[in-house]
Backbone as CSV, one residue per row, in Angstrom:
resi,resn,N_x,N_y,N_z,CA_x,CA_y,CA_z,C_x,C_y,C_z
1,MET,160.726,103.681,123.476,159.682,102.762,123.081,158.652,103.523,122.246
2,LYS,158.312,102.986,121.098,157.380,103.637,120.179,155.952,103.200,120.492
3,ASP,155.033,104.165,120.448,153.613,103.884,120.676,152.966,103.559,119.340
4,ASP,152.593,102.278,119.124,151.977,101.848,117.871,150.454,101.820,117.948
5,THR,149.894,102.372,118.993,148.443,102.379,119.160,147.815,103.305,118.128
6,VAL,146.771,102.835,117.488,146.039,103.652,116.520,144.865,104.296,117.240
7,HIS,144.830,105.598,117.198,143.751,106.344,117.842,142.674,106.644,116.820
8,PRO,141.393,106.508,117.209,140.312,106.721,116.242,140.291,108.119,115.645
9,ASP,140.798,109.117,116.376,140.755,110.493,115.887,141.934,110.828,114.985
10,SER,142.949,109.968,114.951,144.138,110.281,114.166,143.889,109.994,112.689
11,GLU,144.522,110.798,111.842,144.362,110.615,110.400,145.059,109.343,109.925
12,ALA,146.142,108.967,110.590,146.888,107.785,110.175,146.065,106.518,110.361
13,GLY,145.217,106.477,111.377,144.427,105.287,111.653,143.135,105.220,110.882
14,ALA,142.746,106.299,110.221,141.466,106.316,109.511,141.647,105.710,108.128
15,SER,140.761,104.822,107.763,140.810,104.254,106.424,139.735,104.928,105.582
16,ALA,140.062,105.255,104.371,139.158,106.000,103.501,137.847,105.268,103.224
17,PRO,137.848,103.966,102.873,136.577,103.302,102.579,135.643,103.255,103.788
18,ALA,136.172,103.002,104.978,135.324,102.912,106.167,134.745,104.273,106.527
19,ALA,135.522,105.323,106.331,135.054,106.660,106.699,133.951,107.139,105.754
20,SER,133.999,106.724,104.490,133.019,107.222,103.530,131.851,106.263,103.313
21,ALA,131.910,105.092,103.927,130.842,104.119,103.739,129.559,104.602,104.406
22,PRO,128.431,104.574,103.689,127.179,105.035,104.298,126.716,104.064,105.379
23,ARG,126.170,104.624,106.438,125.642,103.806,107.521,124.127,103.767,107.417
24,ASP,123.571,102.655,107.828,122.123,102.578,107.904,121.660,103.479,109.035
25,PRO,120.533,104.159,108.874,120.051,105.020,109.956,119.638,104.190,111.163
26,THR,119.777,104.775,112.334,119.336,104.135,113.567,117.846,104.383,113.730
27,ILE,117.099,103.339,114.054,115.654,103.466,114.248,115.344,103.151,115.696
28,VAL,114.643,104.071,116.360,114.237,103.871,117.750,112.729,104.067,117.853
29,HIS,112.127,103.435,118.844,110.694,103.580,119.096,110.530,104.168,120.499
30,LEU,110.027,105.384,120.574,109.867,106.091,121.837,108.491,106.749,121.891
31,PRO,107.937,106.922,123.094,106.692,107.682,123.186,106.987,109.150,122.891
32,LEU,106.124,109.782,122.127,106.304,111.180,121.748,105.178,112.000,122.382
33,PHE,105.504,112.705,123.457,104.514,113.512,124.176,104.490,114.910,123.569
34,ARG,103.363,115.257,122.936,103.182,116.574,122.350,101.834,117.113,122.786
35,PRO,101.686,118.437,122.854,100.385,118.998,123.225,99.279,118.467,122.318
36,GLY,98.186,118.026,122.944,97.054,117.495,122.205,97.054,115.985,122.075
37,THR,98.186,115.333,122.382,98.272,113.870,122.300,97.433,113.248,123.402
38,ARG,96.705,112.181,123.071,95.906,111.452,124.059,96.766,110.357,124.680
39,VAL,96.791,110.279,126.013,97.562,109.269,126.736,96.657,108.572,127.741
40,GLN,97.103,107.400,128.212,96.371,106.652,129.230,97.084,106.817,130.565
41,TYR,96.310,107.123,131.622,96.852,107.245,132.969,95.809,106.699,133.937
42,ASN,96.190,105.704,134.730,95.269,105.058,135.673,93.993,104.567,134.985
43,GLY,94.140,104.027,133.774,93.006,103.460,133.056,92.084,104.475,132.406
44,GLN,92.425,105.751,132.456,91.596,106.800,131.848,92.388,107.517,130.762
45,SER,91.681,108.126,129.833,92.307,108.856,128.743,92.388,110.345,129.073
46,TYR,93.569,110.934,128.863,93.801,112.351,129.142,94.518,112.995,127.965
47,THR,94.504,114.333,127.942,95.153,115.100,126.883,96.412,115.764,127.432
48,VAL,97.519,115.659,126.678,98.766,116.314,127.064,98.619,117.812,126.845
49,GLY,98.918,118.586,127.895,98.905,120.044,127.783,100.275,120.568,127.395
50,HIS,101.281,120.213,128.198,102.661,120.567,127.897,103.592,119.596,128.612
51,VAL,104.889,119.676,128.282,105.885,118.760,128.831,106.946,119.576,129.555
52,VAL,107.357,119.089,130.732,108.393,119.752,131.522,109.593,118.809,131.593
53,VAL,110.748,119.295,131.143,111.966,118.507,131.160,112.916,119.118,132.179
54,SER,113.386,118.294,133.127,114.388,118.753,134.084,115.517,117.735,134.100
55,ARG,116.510,117.955,134.916,117.635,117.020,134.982,117.204,115.652,135.493
56,GLU,116.279,115.626,136.421,115.886,114.372,137.046,114.630,113.745,136.460
57,HIS,113.737,114.540,135.881,112.421,114.022,135.505,111.950,114.540,134.151
58,LEU,111.053,113.754,133.572,110.285,114.185,132.405,108.840,114.126,132.864
59,LYS,108.218,115.283,133.013,106.841,115.336,133.497,105.931,115.838,132.391
60,VAL,104.721,115.264,132.370,103.736,115.614,131.359,102.526,116.203,132.068
61,PHE,102.170,117.443,131.702,101.007,118.108,132.279,99.765,117.602,131.561
62,LEU,98.824,117.051,132.336,97.570,116.545,131.769,96.483,117.582,131.975
63,SER,95.902,118.049,130.887,94.938,119.150,130.933,93.759,118.870,131.843
64,GLU,93.180,117.680,131.770,91.990,117.365,132.562,92.300,117.270,134.060
65,LEU,93.516,116.860,134.419,93.877,116.746,135.832,94.325,118.069,136.422
66,GLY,94.941,118.906,135.614,95.427,120.190,136.104,96.789,120.107,136.781
67,HIS,97.486,118.980,136.651,98.839,118.872,137.195,99.671,117.917,136.351
68,ALA,100.981,117.915,136.628,101.914,117.101,135.858,102.073,115.717,136.470
69,VAL,102.347,114.736,135.622,102.543,113.348,136.019,103.868,112.890,135.411
70,GLU,104.607,112.024,136.114,105.848,111.498,135.552,105.544,110.688,134.291
71,ALA,106.344,110.894,133.263,106.107,110.264,131.958,106.086,108.739,132.045
72,GLU,106.846,108.161,132.976,106.908,106.707,133.101,105.565,106.104,133.522
73,LYS,104.684,106.896,134.090,103.387,106.404,134.565,102.309,106.457,133.485
74,LEU,102.653,106.995,132.317,101.690,107.152,131.229,101.863,106.048,130.197
75,ARG,100.767,105.712,129.529,100.809,104.740,128.433,100.520,105.467,127.129
76,LEU,101.415,105.222,126.164,101.288,105.844,124.856,102.010,104.946,123.854
77,ALA,101.372,104.692,122.719,102.009,103.876,121.692,103.293,104.573,121.233
78,PRO,104.392,103.817,121.090,105.653,104.444,120.680,105.607,104.947,119.245
79,THR,106.381,105.991,119.007,106.525,106.578,117.683,107.852,106.110,117.098
80,ARG,107.863,105.765,115.826,109.091,105.325,115.150,109.883,106.555,114.728
81,LEU,111.121,106.657,115.248,112.000,107.777,114.921,113.215,107.247,114.170
82,VAL,113.540,107.867,113.049,114.702,107.489,112.262,115.781,108.536,112.503
83,LEU,116.904,108.085,113.055,118.019,108.981,113.367,119.102,108.791,112.319
84,LYS,119.332,109.828,111.540,120.325,109.755,110.473,121.127,111.037,110.467
85,ARG,122.439,110.897,110.454,123.299,112.083,110.400,123.252,112.684,109.002
86,GLN,123.166,113.989,108.968,123.187,114.706,107.699,124.542,115.378,107.561
87,PRO,125.098,115.403,106.355,126.380,116.101,106.183,126.212,117.584,106.469
88,ALA,127.238,118.193,107.017,127.210,119.624,107.317,127.147,120.399,106.011
89,PRO,126.390,121.510,105.988,126.346,122.331,104.777,127.740,122.870,104.437
90,ALA,128.007,123.048,103.163,129.306,123.542,102.720,129.576,124.909,103.335
91,GLY,130.783,125.073,103.839,131.167,126.369,104.413,130.833,126.536,105.872
92,SER,130.116,125.601,106.474,129.780,125.738,107.892,130.855,125.089,108.749
93,PRO,131.114,125.642,109.942,132.119,125.029,110.812,131.625,123.686,111.332
94,VAL,132.527,122.767,111.507,132.151,121.418,111.951,132.057,121.348,113.428
């Protein structure tokens, strides 16, 4: 029995026009916590000191409080991020 399934990674299943067609960049809106950014926490304004990233949590150290707070508890206007793949430089491994 012959397997006629086309696999996305196979060269036989790839069509040239679809592979070379430019894609529109993905746009996402996310809060961007950087040192010096002003955020709202419990109705008060605080300054971001630094950010701690772990497997389970994203914590933001607030300078005025002297300790870190979970990022989900902070209010900050989202930043517009444009995600676009760039072609690899010539000669670099893929």
